[in-house]
VOLUM-839369 format. One record per residue (C-alpha): residue in three letters; x, y, z. Coordinates in steps of 0.02 Angstrom, whole numbers, always signed. Example, Ala and Ser with C-alpha at 12.3 -4.5 7.8 and 13.67 -1.06 7.14 Angstrom:
// residues 2
- residu/u/v/w
- Ala/+615/-225/+390 $
- Ser/+684/-53/+357 $
//
This chain:
// residues 556
- residu/u/v/w
- Met/+2859/+4946/+5746 $
- Thr/+2830/+5116/+5837 $
- Arg/+2758/+5274/+5742 $
- Glu/+2837/+5435/+5740 $
- Pro/+2721/+5596/+5805 $
- Leu/+2681/+5720/+5703 $
- Phe/+2671/+5844/+5849 $
- His/+2722/+5826/+6041 $
- Thr/+2718/+5959/+6168 $
- Asp/+2704/+5973/+6371 $
- Cys/+2526/+5955/+6452 $
- Pro/+2488/+6120/+6527 $
- Ser/+2402/+6024/+6688 $
- Cys/+2540/+5899/+6747 $
- Gly/+2697/+5914/+6622 $
- Gly/+2683/+5736/+6531 $
- Arg/+2726/+5712/+6364 $
- Val/+2569/+5733/+6236 $
- Glu/+2588/+5680/+6074 $
- Ala/+2485/+5689/+5914 $
- His/+2514/+5550/+5750 $
- Ser/+2372/+5616/+5636 $
- Ala/+2378/+5784/+5570 $
- Thr/+2189/+5806/+5567 $
- Ser/+2196/+5775/+5765 $
- Val/+2106/+5920/+5862 $
- Thr/+2069/+5845/+6031 $
- Leu/+2223/+5748/+6120 $
- Val/+2209/+5668/+6288 $
- Cys/+2352/+5667/+6435 $
- Ser/+2396/+5483/+6466 $
- Tyr/+2463/+5552/+6618 $
- Cys/+2334/+5642/+6699 $
- Asn/+2191/+5621/+6590 $
- Ser/+2168/+5823/+6550 $
- Met/+2085/+5844/+6386 $
- Leu/+2182/+5945/+6283 $
- Val/+2139/+6058/+6124 $
- Arg/+2266/+6074/+5986 $
- Glu/+2279/+6241/+5931 $
- Ala/+2441/+6285/+5799 $
- Ala/+2607/+6236/+5904 $
- Ser/+2517/+6222/+6056 $
- Val/+2376/+6138/+6157 $
- Ala/+2264/+6233/+6276 $
- Asp/+2173/+6139/+6438 $
- Leu/+1970/+6129/+6438 $
- Gly/+1973/+6118/+6611 $
- Arg/+1921/+5934/+6642 $
- Asp/+1975/+5766/+6630 $
- Ser/+1925/+5621/+6522 $
- Ala/+1939/+5466/+6639 $
- Leu/+1837/+5317/+6554 $
- Leu/+1730/+5206/+6619 $
- Glu/+1794/+5021/+6659 $
- Asp/+1860/+4947/+6498 $
- Tyr/+1888/+4765/+6440 $
- Ser/+1932/+4798/+6274 $
- Pro/+2076/+4687/+6196 $
- Leu/+2111/+4866/+6097 $
- Gln/+2223/+4986/+6145 $
- Ile/+2297/+5140/+6081 $
- Gly/+2459/+5079/+5998 $
- Thr/+2374/+4912/+5920 $
- Gln/+2417/+4887/+5742 $
- Gly/+2311/+4784/+5609 $
- Arg/+2278/+4767/+5448 $
- Trp/+2089/+4778/+5357 $
- Gly/+2111/+4708/+5198 $
- Thr/+2264/+4777/+5106 $
- His/+2278/+4938/+5219 $
- Pro/+2383/+4929/+5376 $
- Phe/+2323/+5037/+5507 $
- Ser/+2360/+5088/+5697 $
- Leu/+2231/+5127/+5849 $
- Val/+2280/+5336/+5890 $
- Gly/+2118/+5369/+6005 $
- Arg/+1963/+5323/+6060 $
- Val/+1797/+5410/+6112 $
- Gln/+1692/+5304/+6237 $
- Met/+1492/+5343/+6230 $
- His/+1380/+5315/+6368 $
- Tyr/+1192/+5345/+6314 $
- Asp/+1031/+5267/+6365 $
- Ala/+1042/+5120/+6280 $
- Gly/+1204/+5049/+6318 $
- Val/+1409/+5100/+6307 $
- Trp/+1508/+5085/+6163 $
- Asn/+1705/+5130/+6111 $
- Glu/+1749/+5210/+5927 $
- Trp/+1930/+5188/+5918 $
- Tyr/+2014/+5324/+5794 $
- Val/+2114/+5242/+5667 $
- Leu/+2273/+5287/+5590 $
- Phe/+2327/+5196/+5424 $
- Asp/+2498/+5196/+5349 $
- Asp/+2460/+5328/+5200 $
- Gly/+2404/+5431/+5321 $
- Ser/+2226/+5411/+5281 $
- Thr/+2082/+5395/+5440 $
- Gly/+1949/+5270/+5480 $
- Trp/+1847/+5224/+5632 $
- Leu/+1834/+5038/+5701 $
- Ala/+1680/+5035/+5809 $
- Glu/+1672/+4924/+5956 $
- Ala/+1489/+4885/+6047 $
- Gly/+1502/+4727/+6153 $
- Asp/+1569/+4587/+6036 $
- Ile/+1520/+4672/+5877 $
- Tyr/+1657/+4772/+5773 $
- Thr/+1630/+4883/+5635 $
- Phe/+1780/+4956/+5521 $
- Thr/+1717/+5114/+5421 $
- Arg/+1829/+5253/+5323 $
- Pro/+1775/+5431/+5277 $
- His/+1705/+5447/+5108 $
- Ala/+1637/+5589/+5008 $
- Thr/+1457/+5650/+5076 $
- Pro/+1340/+5591/+4905 $
- Asn/+1187/+5669/+4842 $
- Gly/+1024/+5642/+4896 $
- Leu/+1039/+5582/+5077 $
- Pro/+878/+5595/+5171 $
- Ala/+852/+5727/+5310 $
- Phe/+889/+5649/+5470 $
- Asp/+708/+5683/+5545 $
- Asp/+632/+5571/+5388 $
- Ile/+737/+5436/+5429 $
- Arg/+649/+5274/+5496 $
- Ala/+740/+5117/+5547 $
- Gly/+676/+4970/+5438 $
- Phe/+587/+5064/+5308 $
- Thr/+689/+5231/+5249 $
- Thr/+809/+5166/+5074 $
- Phe/+965/+5250/+5009 $
- Asp/+1034/+5201/+4855 $
- Phe/+1227/+5206/+4833 $
- Gly/+1352/+5100/+4731 $
- Ser/+1207/+5028/+4637 $
- Lys/+1146/+4935/+4797 $
- Arg/+995/+4988/+4898 $
- Phe/+1028/+4991/+5095 $
- Ile/+912/+4997/+5222 $
- Ala/+907/+5116/+5392 $
- Ser/+974/+4996/+5518 $
- Asp/+1005/+5104/+5667 $
- Val/+956/+5295/+5713 $
- Arg/+969/+5377/+5866 $
- Arg/+997/+5551/+5917 $
- Val/+1115/+5521/+6066 $
- Thr/+1166/+5663/+6206 $
- Leu/+1350/+5620/+6247 $
- Lys/+1332/+5669/+6424 $
- His/+1459/+5529/+6480 $
- Ala/+1590/+5533/+6332 $
- Ala/+1765/+5513/+6376 $
- Ala/+1914/+5513/+6268 $
- Gln/+2081/+5432/+6265 $
- Gly/+2222/+5468/+6154 $
- Glu/+2200/+5592/+6006 $
- Leu/+2023/+5634/+5912 $
- Pro/+1992/+5731/+5751 $
- Phe/+1858/+5836/+5831 $
- Glu/+1823/+5935/+5987 $
- Leu/+1730/+5835/+6126 $
- Lys/+1605/+5941/+6194 $
- Glu/+1517/+5921/+6351 $
- Asp/+1326/+5886/+6323 $
- Ser/+1349/+5896/+6149 $
- Val/+1213/+5782/+6031 $
- Ser/+1256/+5648/+5899 $
- Gln/+1142/+5610/+5749 $
- Val/+1185/+5458/+5692 $
- Ala/+1113/+5330/+5547 $
- Asp/+1191/+5157/+5500 $
- Trp/+1127/+5080/+5347 $
- Arg/+1154/+4894/+5304 $
- Cys/+1153/+4801/+5138 $
- Glu/+1239/+4616/+5167 $
- Asn/+1395/+4641/+5228 $
- Val/+1422/+4823/+5198 $
- Phe/+1390/+4955/+5308 $
- Leu/+1365/+5162/+5287 $
- Thr/+1356/+5289/+5435 $
- Thr/+1273/+5462/+5411 $
- Asp/+1331/+5576/+5565 $
- Tyr/+1238/+5726/+5550 $
- Ser/+1318/+5824/+5680 $
- Asp/+1392/+5930/+5534 $
- Ser/+1312/+6006/+5395 $
- Pro/+1329/+5940/+5249 $
- Pro/+1335/+5760/+5354 $
- Ala/+1493/+5647/+5374 $
- Phe/+1474/+5507/+5269 $
- Tyr/+1567/+5332/+5304 $
- Thr/+1590/+5169/+5230 $
- Gly/+1649/+4988/+5280 $
- Ser/+1580/+4845/+5346 $
- Ala/+1560/+4711/+5507 $
- Val/+1742/+4626/+5547 $
- Lys/+1791/+4494/+5664 $
- Leu/+1949/+4547/+5772 $
- Asp/+2010/+4399/+5713 $
- Asp/+2011/+4443/+5540 $
- Leu/+2126/+4610/+5578 $
- Gln/+2288/+4519/+5613 $
- Leu/+2307/+4634/+5751 $
- Gln/+2449/+4655/+5858 $
- Tyr/+2497/+4742/+6022 $
- Thr/+2334/+4710/+6095 $
- Arg/+2307/+4697/+6272 $
- Thr/+2343/+4519/+6344 $
- Ala/+2211/+4447/+6472 $
- Asp/+2332/+4473/+6613 $
- Gln/+2351/+4654/+6576 $
- Ile/+2143/+4667/+6562 $
- Lys/+2141/+4590/+6743 $
- Glu/+2270/+4703/+6811 $
- Ser/+2193/+4856/+6756 $
- Thr/+2012/+4795/+6782 $
- Gly/+2015/+4667/+6904 $
- Arg/+1914/+4561/+6794 $
- Leu/+1921/+4498/+6616 $
- Lys/+1793/+4532/+6475 $
- Gly/+1668/+4420/+6488 $
- Ser/+1689/+4342/+6651 $
- Arg/+1534/+4323/+6790 $
- Gln/+1520/+4447/+6912 $
- Ser/+1396/+4456/+7065 $
- Glu/+1354/+4610/+7198 $
- Asn/+1218/+4632/+7302 $
- Cys/+1072/+4739/+7213 $
- Pro/+1069/+4918/+7318 $
- Asn/+870/+4914/+7313 $
- Cys/+851/+4741/+7412 $
- Gly/+1020/+4670/+7460 $
- Ser/+997/+4497/+7327 $
- Pro/+1129/+4440/+7241 $
- Val/+1140/+4498/+7037 $
- His/+1255/+4438/+6914 $
- Trp/+1319/+4513/+6761 $
- Val/+1455/+4482/+6607 $
- Ser/+1581/+4609/+6654 $
- Gly/+1623/+4728/+6495 $
- Leu/+1483/+4643/+6390 $
- Ala/+1308/+4632/+6480 $
- Asp/+1319/+4787/+6605 $
- Asn/+1131/+4829/+6603 $
- Ile/+1070/+4708/+6735 $
- Leu/+891/+4697/+6815 $
- Cys/+872/+4619/+6987 $
- Pro/+796/+4454/+6977 $
- Ser/+717/+4476/+7148 $
- Cys/+628/+4633/+7146 $
- Gly/+677/+4706/+6956 $
- Ser/+753/+4853/+7014 $
- Asp/+843/+4947/+6847 $
- Leu/+1041/+4939/+6892 $
- Glu/+1191/+4989/+6821 $
- Ala/+1378/+4898/+6827 $
- Val/+1514/+5027/+6844 $
- Asp/+1679/+4986/+6903 $
- Gly/+1627/+4826/+6956 $
- Lys/+1489/+4881/+7069 $
- Val/+1298/+4903/+7024 $
- Glu/+1213/+5072/+7034 $
- Leu/+1027/+5079/+7062 $
- Ile/+951/+5177/+6912 $
- Glu/+760/+5137/+6959 $
- Ala/+680/+5009/+7082 $
- Asn/+543/+4916/+7027 $
- Ala/+429/+4780/+7170 $
- Met/+435/+4654/+7048 $
- Arg/+383/+4486/+7142 $
- Glu/+501/+4338/+7157 $
- Ala/+365/+4240/+7094 $
- Gln/+416/+4305/+6914 $
- Gln/+595/+4239/+6940 $
- Glu/+539/+4061/+7019 $
- Ala/+420/+4062/+6842 $
- Leu/+580/+4029/+6745 $
- Thr/+612/+3870/+6659 $
- Leu/+787/+3922/+6660 $
- Pro/+821/+4027/+6802 $
- Val/+930/+4178/+6772 $
- Gly/+1140/+4112/+6856 $
- Ser/+1089/+3928/+6779 $
- Ser/+1227/+3844/+6668 $
- Gly/+1199/+3713/+6569 $
- Thr/+1286/+3631/+6413 $
- Phe/+1215/+3653/+6265 $
- Lys/+1293/+3596/+6091 $
- Gly/+1446/+3541/+6174 $
- Lys/+1486/+3717/+6262 $
- Thr/+1442/+3768/+6446 $
- Tyr/+1325/+3915/+6433 $
- Thr/+1270/+4013/+6563 $
- Val/+1088/+4111/+6570 $
- Ile/+1117/+4294/+6601 $
- Gly/+963/+4366/+6565 $
- Ala/+780/+4309/+6532 $
- Leu/+623/+4395/+6463 $
- His/+438/+4380/+6465 $
- Lys/+350/+4460/+6305 $
- Asp/+186/+4464/+6270 $
- Glu/+122/+4443/+6096 $
- Tyr/+8/+4571/+5996 $
- Glu/-63/+4538/+5826 $
- Ala/+32/+4620/+5675 $
- Gln/-65/+4791/+5651 $
- Thr/-102/+4804/+5836 $
- Ala/+105/+4798/+5869 $
- Phe/+134/+4914/+5740 $
- Asp/+6/+5034/+5782 $
- Met/+60/+5020/+5969 $
- Met/+249/+5037/+5922 $
- Tyr/+218/+5197/+5812 $
- Ala/+67/+5279/+5907 $
- Phe/-38/+5289/+5741 $
- Lys/-180/+5256/+5854 $
- Lys/-200/+5199/+6029 $
- Ser/-261/+5033/+6053 $
- Phe/-373/+5021/+6218 $
- Ala/-327/+4906/+6333 $
- Pro/-236/+4789/+6183 $
- Thr/-247/+4610/+6221 $
- Pro/-116/+4477/+6174 $
- Val/-142/+4344/+6075 $
- Gly/+0/+4241/+6147 $
- Arg/+168/+4260/+6255 $
- Trp/+320/+4175/+6254 $
- Arg/+483/+4193/+6330 $
- Glu/+677/+4224/+6281 $
- Tyr/+827/+4169/+6376 $
- Leu/+993/+4244/+6351 $
- Leu/+1162/+4135/+6370 $
- Tyr/+1341/+4182/+6362 $
- His/+1479/+4103/+6344 $
- Pro/+1658/+4162/+6340 $
- Glu/+1713/+4119/+6156 $
- Ser/+1556/+4095/+6067 $
- Gly/+1462/+4257/+6139 $
- Phe/+1285/+4272/+6150 $
- Leu/+1141/+4136/+6119 $
- Trp/+939/+4155/+6129 $
- Leu/+849/+4018/+6209 $
- Ile/+654/+4059/+6152 $
- Glu/+514/+3964/+6255 $
- Ser/+356/+3957/+6168 $
- Glu/+167/+3854/+6148 $
- Asn/+235/+3796/+6000 $
- Gly/+418/+3735/+6094 $
- Trp/+598/+3784/+6116 $
- Glu/+709/+3872/+5983 $
- Ala/+894/+3926/+5990 $
- Ser/+919/+4103/+5897 $
- Arg/+1066/+4194/+5842 $
- Thr/+1103/+4387/+5777 $
- Val/+1178/+4391/+5616 $
- His/+1317/+4509/+5567 $
- Asp/+1301/+4517/+5373 $
- Trp/+1132/+4532/+5327 $
- Pro/+1026/+4432/+5188 $
- Arg/+1020/+4475/+5009 $
- Leu/+856/+4565/+5023 $
- Asp/+728/+4572/+4858 $
- Arg/+665/+4755/+4815 $
- Asn/+514/+4733/+4937 $
- Gly/+652/+4706/+5094 $
- Arg/+613/+4527/+5100 $
- Pro/+757/+4377/+5099 $
- Gln/+786/+4319/+4933 $
- Gly/+734/+4124/+4901 $
- Cys/+650/+4134/+5072 $
- Glu/+443/+4108/+5093 $
- Lys/+350/+4216/+5226 $
- Leu/+277/+4155/+5370 $
- Tyr/+200/+4290/+5469 $
- Asp/+213/+4438/+5559 $
- Tyr/+177/+4497/+5739 $
- Gly/+245/+4609/+5881 $
- Ser/+279/+4594/+6062 $
- Arg/+305/+4711/+6219 $
- Val/+415/+4664/+6350 $
- Gly/+311/+4617/+6491 $
- Tyr/+454/+4599/+6639 $
- Ala/+637/+4561/+6613 $
- Ala/+771/+4493/+6748 $
- Gly/+965/+4463/+6725 $
- Ala/+1084/+4552/+6642 $
- Phe/+1080/+4619/+6455 $
- Tyr/+1201/+4705/+6319 $
- Trp/+1073/+4850/+6302 $
- His/+962/+4942/+6424 $
- Val/+779/+4846/+6422 $
- Arg/+651/+4923/+6499 $
- Ala/+455/+4848/+6521 $
- Gly/+351/+4903/+6387 $
- Asp/+478/+4894/+6261 $
- Leu/+396/+4855/+6077 $
- Asn/+452/+4753/+5929 $
- Tyr/+402/+4698/+5781 $
- Tyr/+442/+4548/+5675 $
- Ser/+439/+4453/+5509 $
- Asp/+472/+4283/+5493 $
- Tyr/+523/+4193/+5337 $
- Lys/+543/+4008/+5304 $
- Arg/+745/+3942/+5295 $
- Gly/+749/+3772/+5315 $
- Arg/+699/+3677/+5462 $
- Gly/+718/+3859/+5541 $
- Lys/+686/+4010/+5495 $
- Ile/+772/+4186/+5483 $
- Ser/+675/+4352/+5549 $
- Ser/+678/+4533/+5550 $
- Asp/+670/+4619/+5719 $
- Leu/+633/+4793/+5713 $
- Ser/+621/+4911/+5868 $
- Pro/+590/+5111/+5836 $
- Ala/+771/+5145/+5825 $
- Glu/+835/+4984/+5765 $
- Met/+835/+4837/+5636 $
- Ser/+929/+4677/+5642 $
- Trp/+914/+4486/+5585 $
- Ser/+911/+4319/+5672 $
- Ile/+918/+4148/+5635 $
- Thr/+831/+4025/+5727 $
- Asp/+817/+3840/+5725 $
- Pro/+696/+3721/+5820 $
- Val/+778/+3649/+5966 $
- Asp/+681/+3473/+6051 $
- His/+626/+3498/+6216 $
- Arg/+736/+3348/+6299 $
- Glu/+891/+3414/+6232 $
- Ile/+841/+3588/+6329 $
- Ala/+807/+3460/+6478 $
- Arg/+982/+3368/+6462 $
- Ala/+1069/+3532/+6443 $
- Phe/+1014/+3600/+6605 $
- Gly/+981/+3441/+6711 $
- Leu/+800/+3472/+6709 $
- Glu/+648/+3344/+6700 $
- Glu/+582/+3325/+6514 $
- Lys/+396/+3380/+6574 $
- Gln/+480/+3544/+6639 $
- Thr/+534/+3578/+6457 $
- Glu/+370/+3528/+6370 $
- Pro/+257/+3649/+6301 $
- Gly/+123/+3716/+6408 $
- Gly/+252/+3634/+6553 $
- Asp/+280/+3815/+6617 $
- Gly/+98/+3845/+6694 $
- His/+73/+3926/+6514 $
- Ile/-89/+3884/+6395 $
- Pro/-87/+3909/+6241 $
- Gln/-206/+4028/+6179 $
- Ser/-252/+3930/+6015 $
- Val/-308/+3791/+6143 $
- Val/-406/+3920/+6247 $
- Trp/-499/+3999/+6086 $
- Leu/-534/+3809/+6022 $
- Met/-619/+3773/+6188 $
- Ile/-725/+3935/+6202 $
- Gly/-764/+3927/+6001 $
- Leu/-825/+3739/+6042 $
- Leu/-941/+3797/+6183 $
- Ala/-1025/+3915/+6060 $
- Ile/-1039/+3785/+5936 $
- Leu/-1125/+3664/+6041 $
- Asn/-1230/+3802/+6099 $
- Thr/-1287/+3884/+5946 $
- Pro/-1477/+3793/+5946 $
- Ala/-1506/+3846/+6126 $
- Phe/-1466/+4032/+6075 $
- Phe/-1639/+4021/+5978 $
- Thr/-1742/+3972/+6136 $
- Asp/-1864/+4082/+6239 $
- Ser/-1757/+4045/+6381 $
- Asp/-1637/+4179/+6463 $
- Ala/-1515/+4021/+6494 $
- Gly/-1478/+4023/+6322 $
- Phe/-1371/+4169/+6327 $
- Phe/-1322/+4207/+6500 $
- Leu/-1255/+4013/+6535 $
- Pro/-1133/+4006/+6389 $
- Leu/-1086/+4185/+6406 $
- Leu/-1018/+4134/+6589 $
- Ala/-950/+3991/+6542 $
- Gly/-853/+4078/+6384 $
- Tyr/-797/+4178/+6536 $
- Gly/-740/+4046/+6638 $
- Leu/-636/+3975/+6517 $
- His/-537/+4118/+6463 $
- Lys/-501/+4189/+6639 $
- Leu/-437/+4002/+6679 $
- Gly/-326/+3976/+6514 $
- Ser/-264/+4177/+6540 $
- Pro/-88/+4198/+6578 $
- Ser/-82/+4316/+6746 $
- Glu/+20/+4472/+6744 $
- Glu/+121/+4419/+6881 $
- Asp/+214/+4281/+6822 $
- Gly/+160/+4246/+6650 $
- Ser/+63/+4071/+6714 $
- Ser/-123/+4022/+6697 $
- Leu/-217/+3975/+6857 $
- Ile/-203/+3787/+6775 $
- Gly/-49/+3739/+6778 $
- Ser/-33/+3614/+6625 $
- Thr/-130/+3595/+6464 $
- Thr/-199/+3436/+6496 $
- Ala/-274/+3491/+6657 $
- Tyr/-351/+3650/+6570 $
- Val/-425/+3535/+6407 $
- Ile/-506/+3403/+6548 $
- Ile/-599/+3539/+6660 $
- Gly/-635/+3641/+6527 $
- Ser/-731/+3506/+6450 $
- Val/-810/+3472/+6615 $
- Ile/-858/+3661/+6615 $
- Ile/-927/+3637/+6421 $
- Leu/-1039/+3480/+6446 $
- Phe/-1108/+3551/+6598 $
- Ala/-1174/+3718/+6535 $
- Thr/-1225/+3643/+6383 $
- Ala/-1336/+3509/+6466 $
- Phe/-1394/+3643/+6580 $
- Asn/-1427/+3759/+6426 $
- Tyr/-1525/+3634/+6350 $
- Ala/-1622/+3573/+6497 $
- Ala/-1668/+3756/+6533 $
- Ala/-1728/+3742/+6338 $
- Asp/-1834/+3622/+6353 $
- Asn/-1929/+3696/+6507 $
- Gly/-1948/+3846/+6416 $
- Ser/-2019/+3781/+6266 $
- Gly/-2141/+3678/+6367 $
- Thr/-2083/+3511/+6243 $
- Ser/-1969/+3377/+6268 $
- Gly/-1871/+3424/+6094 $
- Tyr/-1797/+3593/+6034 $
- Gly/-1959/+3706/+5983 $
- Gly/-1860/+3825/+5896 $
- Gly/-1951/+3957/+5986 $
- Gly/-1866/+4108/+5892 $
- Tyr/-1771/+4196/+6030 $
- Ile/-1711/+4365/+5992 $
- Gly/-1599/+4450/+6092 $
- Gly/-1425/+4383/+6018 $
- Gly/-1306/+4238/+6033 $
- Tyr/-1141/+4249/+6137 $
- Ser/-1024/+4370/+6062 $
- Gly/-840/+4355/+6112 $
- Gly/-735/+4450/+5979 $
- His/-631/+4271/+5947 $
- Lys/-526/+4293/+5792 $
//
């Protein structure tokens, strides 16, 4: 069914017909010349600038109709916002009863909201913290899930909108979550605009008049979700990305920060990352494998340093600056993509492999913000060491996250907190042999520790064993009682620590490290006791009362 416009006039720029279907529309965009117009009484005024959209892969379009619950609707406008962390579409929705709403589209995630009277008691925007600030509404307690102050430097529009789209306007928006219920507070106005809704799937909206695959391909040259490739403008090496879904790219060869625009890659920031980082990945970017019966492509990889919970929290919120914080572990995350199933994460750590997905519907939380019925496991943090490939958000080296894990069956459910966002994911263990079969690798390549990374627990165990065996010798008159164990402990730590270059240790495997470390411990211990015997003048340990301190490596 075609809607009759409430208002129409001629574009002052090109003379084309411009229509408005909503009584509250303020901004109109000419579909012929992309001129941005402001509705004034019975005419329109040209703002003097165009509103060309970025390359688009959305199946939605102006005129798409559907049903949200029992409410029929049509899409009459769109604003496309481009900010430092990515790009998303906000579709302006007109319901059959004349009311309006918004359908947000970010990658393959969709959220439907409608305006609601602004309730009392909303916190000030500057007081909202993602993952901490709560707000009670409709007998439910909501947690701030996304808090951003965005300058819309590259905002573009299509169709009609209920506001004037100004250049370099600042948007202050906070999203709130409680299970499947979604709230948005827009602090651009006073009082803040308030919206209620839920996360949705396009299949549940009974959509009609969407863009076909052929239409998308004809207008953009490629399908949303198809893999694209270009040469890096910094080093010339090939880079790959998933069009329309993962357009933020880090070159696997040189680490340059790139962005895909109109099928081309543009250089944002150059980085002389060494190729050794890419070669150290168990699953190189661009490789494909059949996992759980579906062929996935590895489109991105992250190397993360693990930090103790308090250290990560202090770094993330700058409560106190830790001097040269030391990682307590490392792991890798691989972003996989399947055209129909979307994104999947594979996690490689010293404990083995895991598969993880972000959940759209949050778990039911207790008053302390913990999933009901799930046992708490542990808190910890991470910092991105390096990244390669394409992602659906803008990844930067040094990005910090704080995690809380809870037991869920054989796996776990985890909260992922950054300074601006909180999300939940479900993670299940995967046998390393299944990963090897999926990607055509030898089993030893996917074994825990088979990537050249020595588990830090093994390193500290070896150093602790060294300290225990040499404790009696600390109390002799020999200077070796202190110096030799300290030197051996430093050697054990150095051999087992991952390098900053590619995350691998100097010794290629855990088994080799244990063998070499045992030799070091035996040699240092034997030499230490021999020196103690010579220093005491007896054939046995004389308890010489050595003063001067023992080995103190600061271990956990």
